[in-house]
C-alpha positions in Angstrom: 76.8 -28.9 -30.4 80.2 -29.8 -31.7 80.9 -27.5 -34.6 84.0 -29.6 -35.6 81.5 -32.2 -36.9 78.5 -32.1 -39.2 75.1 -31.6 -37.6 72.3 -33.6 -39.2 69.7 -33.5 -36.4 68.7 -31.7 -33.2 65.9 -32.2 -30.7 63.5 -29.9 -28.9 61.3 -31.7 -26.4 59.6 -34.6 -28.1 60.6 -33.5 -31.6 63.6 -34.2 -33.7 64.5 -31.9 -36.6 66.5 -32.7 -39.7 69.3 -30.4 -40.8 71.3 -30.1 -44.0 74.7 -29.0 -42.9 77.1 -28.1 -45.7 79.9 -25.8 -46.7 83.3 -25.1 -45.1 83.3 -26.6 -41.6 85.0 -23.5 -40.1 83.1 -20.9 -42.0 80.7 -18.2 -40.6 77.4 -19.8 -39.7 74.2 -19.2 -41.8 70.9 -20.6 -40.8 68.3 -21.0 -43.6 64.5 -21.2 -43.0 62.3 -22.4 -45.8 58.7 -21.5 -46.6 55.7 -23.2 -48.3 55.6 -25.2 -50.5 59.3 -25.9 -49.9 61.6 -27.9 -47.7 65.2 -27.4 -46.6 66.3 -28.7 -50.1 64.9 -25.5 -51.6 68.1 -23.7 -50.3 70.4 -25.8 -52.4 71.4 -23.2 -55.0 71.6 -20.4 -52.4 73.8 -22.6 -50.2 76.2 -23.3 -53.1 76.7 -19.5 -53.6 77.3 -19.0 -49.9 79.8 -21.9 -49.8 81.8 -20.1 -52.6 82.2 -17.2 -50.1 83.2 -19.6 -47.3 80.0 -19.6 -45.3 78.8 -22.8 -43.6 75.0 -23.3 -44.1 72.4 -25.0 -42.0 69.1 -25.5 -43.8 66.5 -26.8 -41.3 63.5 -28.9 -42.2 61.1 -27.1 -39.9 58.1 -28.3 -37.8 55.7 -30.2 -40.0 58.4 -31.1 -42.5 61.0 -33.1 -40.5 60.0 -36.8 -40.3 60.0 -36.8 -36.5 58.6 -33.3 -35.9 55.2 -33.4 -37.5 52.4 -32.9 -35.0 49.1 -33.3 -36.6 47.1 -30.7 -34.7 47.2 -27.0 -35.9 47.4 -26.0 -32.2 51.1 -27.1 -32.3 51.9 -24.5 -34.9 51.7 -21.2 -33.0 54.5 -18.8 -34.1 55.9 -18.9 -30.6 56.5 -22.7 -31.0 58.0 -22.3 -34.5 60.3 -19.6 -33.1 61.5 -21.6 -30.2 62.2 -24.6 -32.6 64.8 -22.4 -34.3 66.2 -20.7 -31.2 67.0 -24.0 -29.6 69.2 -24.8 -32.6 70.9 -21.4 -32.7 71.6 -21.5 -29.0 73.2 -24.9 -29.5 75.6 -23.5 -32.0 77.0 -21.2 -29.4 77.5 -18.1 -31.5 75.5 -15.5 -33.4 74.5 -16.5 -36.9 73.4 -15.0 -40.2 69.7 -15.8 -40.3 67.9 -16.0 -43.7 64.2 -16.7 -44.1 62.0 -17.1 -47.2 58.2 -16.9 -47.2 57.0 -18.5 -43.9 60.7 -18.8 -43.0 60.8 -15.0 -43.0 58.0 -14.8 -40.5 59.9 -17.1 -38.1 63.2 -15.4 -38.8 61.8 -12.0 -37.9 60.2 -13.4 -34.7 63.5 -14.9 -33.7 65.4 -11.7 -34.3 62.8 -9.6 -32.4 62.8 -11.9 -29.4 66.5 -12.9 -29.3 68.6 -10.2 -31.1 71.7 -11.4 -29.2 71.8 -14.6 -31.3 71.6 -12.8 -34.7 74.5 -11.3 -36.5 72.5 -10.4 -39.6 68.9 -10.9 -40.7 67.7 -11.3 -44.3 64.0 -11.7 -45.1 63.0 -12.9 -48.6 59.6 -12.6 -50.1 57.7 -11.8 -46.9 58.5 -8.7 -44.7 58.0 -8.2 -41.0 54.4 -8.9 -39.9 53.7 -5.2 -39.2 54.8 -4.2 -42.7 52.7 -7.1 -44.2 49.6 -6.0 -42.2 50.1 -2.4 -43.4 50.3 -3.6 -47.0 47.1 -5.6 -46.6 45.3 -2.5 -45.4 46.7 0.0 -47.9 47.1 -2.0 -51.2 45.7 -5.0 -53.0 48.0 -7.4 -51.0 45.0 -8.8 -49.1 43.4 -9.9 -52.4 46.7 -11.5 -53.5 46.8 -13.4 -50.2 43.4 -15.1 -50.8 45.0 -18.6 -50.4 45.4 -17.9 -46.7 41.6 -18.2 -46.4 41.5 -21.2 -48.7 44.1 -23.1 -46.6 41.9 -22.6 -43.5 39.4 -25.0 -44.9 39.6 -28.6 -43.6 40.4 -31.4 -46.2 39.6 -29.3 -49.3 43.2 -28.0 -49.9 44.5 -31.5 -49.5 42.0 -32.8 -52.0 42.9 -30.1 -54.4 46.5 -31.4 -54.7 45.8 -35.1 -54.3 42.6 -35.7 -56.2 42.8 -32.8 -58.7 46.5 -32.7 -59.6 46.0 -30.5 -62.7 44.2 -27.8 -60.7 46.9 -28.1 -58.0 49.6 -27.8 -60.6 48.1 -24.7 -62.0 48.0 -23.1 -58.6 51.7 -23.9 -58.0 52.6 -22.6 -61.5 50.8 -19.4 -60.7 53.0 -18.9 -57.7 56.1 -19.0 -59.9 57.3 -22.5 -59.3 59.3 -24.3 -62.0 58.4 -27.8 -63.3 61.3 -29.2 -61.3 60.0 -27.6 -58.1 56.5 -28.9 -58.8 57.8 -32.4 -59.2 59.7 -32.1 -55.9 56.5 -30.9 -54.3 54.6 -33.9 -55.6 57.2 -36.2 -54.1 57.9 -34.6 -50.8 54.4 -33.4 -49.9 51.9 -35.6 -51.7 53.6 -39.0 -51.8 55.3 -38.6 -48.4 52.1 -37.3 -46.8 53.4 -34.0 -45.5 50.8 -31.7 -46.9 48.5 -31.4 -43.9 51.3 -30.7 -41.4 52.8 -28.1 -43.9 49.3 -26.4 -44.2 49.1 -26.3 -40.4 51.4 -23.3 -40.6 48.5 -21.4 -42.1 45.9 -23.0 -40.0 47.7 -22.4 -36.7 48.8 -18.9 -37.5 45.3 -17.4 -37.3 44.0 -19.4 -34.4 46.7 -19.9 -31.8 49.1 -17.0 -31.9 50.9 -16.3 -28.7 
């Protein structure tokens, strides 16, 4: 990749991923990985703060979110695949990066750092810890009860109907997660109207069934 130019897309195999590249063109490189229910646009405010400190940011629309990287089957969403999607991009940059993940993005970020530490200058995980720490919390606290939605999202069709056919109930769920009204409206546009919900939920469905 040519770092003297803006990078808006990259490919891995049959998939093309969209990237939001912003900030000083010659700044240290920060790769941002979003979670659910978010897209790369959720990093807008964080990116602005990083730009003030002269960092260049790359927010990736990950698998299931980029228009041309949305396989329908949950079997395409193994953590190994999600990890390699990001590694291909970082390798292309040609230098170690600051890697920041939020929610599911933290799961992928920790996997990237564990498998390819040579590509990571600094790792930041927001909201979700390393998988081993999360499992320990589930076994020793009420974290398992708080993560009930993992089981709900395994159900076929029902979660999609919740958001599409029962918008009030879906909105209440999103509000309970701490989302603002603006974020909920973005969710309704980017996930419901643009039909991304199933491929986004595949992160949950693929995680339990096809880990490698």
